[in-house]
C-alpha positions as CSV (number, residue, x, y, z in Angstrom):
1,M,93.6,-26.8,-152.8
2,P,90.5,-28.3,-154.6
3,L,87.3,-28.3,-152.5
4,G,86.9,-32.1,-152.8
5,Q,90.4,-32.7,-151.3
6,G,89.7,-30.3,-148.4
7,I,86.4,-32.1,-147.6
8,L,88.1,-35.5,-147.8
9,E,90.9,-34.3,-145.4
10,A,88.3,-32.9,-143.0
11,L,86.4,-36.2,-143.0
12,E,89.5,-38.3,-142.5
13,A,90.5,-36.3,-139.4
14,I,87.2,-36.7,-137.6
15,P,87.7,-40.3,-136.4
16,N,91.1,-39.3,-134.9
17,R,89.5,-36.5,-132.8
18,I,89.4,-37.1,-129.1
19,E,86.6,-35.7,-127.0
20,L,86.6,-35.3,-123.2
21,S,83.5,-34.7,-121.0
22,G,82.8,-34.9,-117.3
23,H,84.6,-33.6,-114.2
24,G,86.8,-35.1,-111.6
25,P,87.2,-37.8,-110.5
26,T,85.2,-39.4,-113.4
27,W,85.5,-38.5,-117.1
28,R,84.3,-39.9,-120.5
29,V,86.9,-40.0,-123.2
30,S,85.8,-40.7,-126.8
31,A,88.2,-41.5,-129.6
32,G,88.5,-43.6,-132.7
33,S,89.8,-46.6,-130.9
34,F,90.1,-48.0,-127.4
35,E,93.8,-47.7,-127.4
36,D,93.6,-44.0,-128.5
37,A,91.1,-43.2,-125.8
38,L,93.1,-45.0,-123.1
39,G,96.4,-43.4,-124.2
40,Y,94.9,-39.9,-124.1
41,A,93.3,-40.5,-120.7
42,R,96.6,-41.8,-119.2
43,E,98.6,-38.9,-120.6
44,K,96.0,-36.3,-119.3
45,F,95.3,-37.8,-115.9
46,G,98.1,-40.2,-115.1
47,E,97.2,-43.4,-113.1
48,L,93.5,-44.2,-113.6
49,A,91.0,-47.1,-113.9
50,V,88.6,-47.8,-116.8
51,L,85.1,-48.2,-115.5
52,A,83.2,-48.8,-118.7
53,R,83.4,-49.0,-122.5
54,H,80.8,-48.1,-125.0
55,D,81.3,-48.7,-128.8
56,H,79.3,-46.6,-131.3
57,G,78.3,-47.7,-134.8
58,R,80.0,-49.9,-137.3
59,W,80.1,-47.3,-140.2
60,W,81.9,-44.7,-138.1
61,P,83.5,-46.5,-135.3
62,R,84.1,-44.6,-132.1
63,V,84.8,-45.7,-128.6
64,T,83.9,-44.0,-125.3
65,I,85.5,-45.1,-122.1
66,T,84.5,-44.0,-118.6
67,V,87.7,-43.5,-116.5
68,C,88.3,-42.4,-112.9
69,T,91.1,-41.5,-110.6
70,D,89.2,-42.2,-107.4
71,T,90.6,-45.4,-105.7
72,A,87.2,-46.3,-104.2
73,L,85.6,-46.3,-107.7
74,A,88.7,-48.0,-109.2
75,A,88.2,-51.0,-106.9
76,S,84.9,-51.9,-108.6
77,A,86.3,-51.5,-112.2
78,P,86.4,-54.6,-114.4
79,P,89.7,-56.0,-115.5
80,L,91.2,-53.9,-118.3
81,E,91.6,-57.1,-120.5
82,S,87.8,-57.6,-120.6
83,L,87.3,-54.1,-122.0
84,S,90.2,-53.9,-124.4
85,G,89.1,-56.6,-126.8
86,P,88.2,-55.9,-130.4
87,F,84.9,-54.3,-131.5
88,V,82.3,-57.1,-132.1
89,G,78.9,-56.5,-133.7
90,R,77.0,-53.3,-134.1
91,H,77.0,-52.2,-130.5
92,R,78.8,-53.2,-127.4
93,S,78.5,-51.7,-124.1
94,S,79.9,-52.8,-120.8
95,E,78.8,-50.5,-118.1
96,P,78.7,-51.4,-114.3
97,S,75.2,-51.8,-112.8
98,V,74.3,-50.5,-109.4
99,D,75.7,-53.5,-107.6
100,G,79.1,-53.2,-109.3
101,A,78.7,-56.2,-111.7
102,S,78.9,-55.6,-115.4
103,K,75.8,-55.9,-117.4
104,A,76.0,-58.1,-120.4
105,P,74.9,-56.4,-123.6
106,A,71.8,-57.6,-125.3
107,D,72.1,-59.4,-128.7
108,P,71.8,-56.8,-131.5
109,P,68.9,-57.1,-133.9
110,A,69.5,-58.8,-137.3
111,S,69.6,-55.3,-138.8
112,A,68.6,-51.8,-137.7
113,L,66.2,-51.5,-140.6
114,E,64.4,-54.6,-139.5
115,E,64.1,-53.2,-136.0
116,I,62.7,-49.9,-137.3
117,F,60.1,-51.8,-139.4
118,A,59.1,-54.1,-136.6
119,H,58.7,-51.1,-134.2
120,A,56.5,-49.2,-136.8
121,E,54.3,-52.2,-137.3
122,R,53.8,-52.7,-133.5
123,A,52.9,-49.1,-133.2
124,R,50.5,-49.2,-136.1
125,R,48.8,-52.3,-134.7
126,E,48.4,-50.7,-131.2
127,R,47.1,-47.5,-132.7
128,L,44.4,-49.3,-134.8
129,G,43.6,-51.9,-132.0
130,I,44.7,-54.8,-134.2
131,P,45.4,-57.9,-131.9
132,E,48.6,-59.8,-132.2
133,Q,48.3,-62.4,-135.0
134,R,49.0,-66.1,-134.2
135,A,51.4,-68.1,-136.4
136,P,49.4,-70.4,-138.7
137,E,49.0,-74.0,-137.4
138,S,50.9,-76.6,-139.3
139,R,48.7,-79.4,-140.7
140,S,50.1,-82.8,-141.1
């Protein structure tokens, strides 16, 4: 088998890999899609509730769901329909807050590169003691 073909096959298999972390009664399951993660969790643990969903990156999509078999925690779980929708945007996270309500995700920046440059510029201004510049006043 040519080396290039072996590398390509290995890279194609990675998104289908399922990862499991945590310990009872709550686990985190990562997979290439929400349906794959949920299917694996149901096969492994039986009846369960999905507490949260976290989508990773648009270039290499992965989904991590937090699942539990504890009935007390399952009572505070959001409806499955609200978590099973399609991936929208660069990052989507729906994790329960302390009071049990879901936190709405913040709007993603226009681009990750713009966010990096803006952060570096703020750090440079702070380091040099340069005050925040005002926008020029419009003259009519």
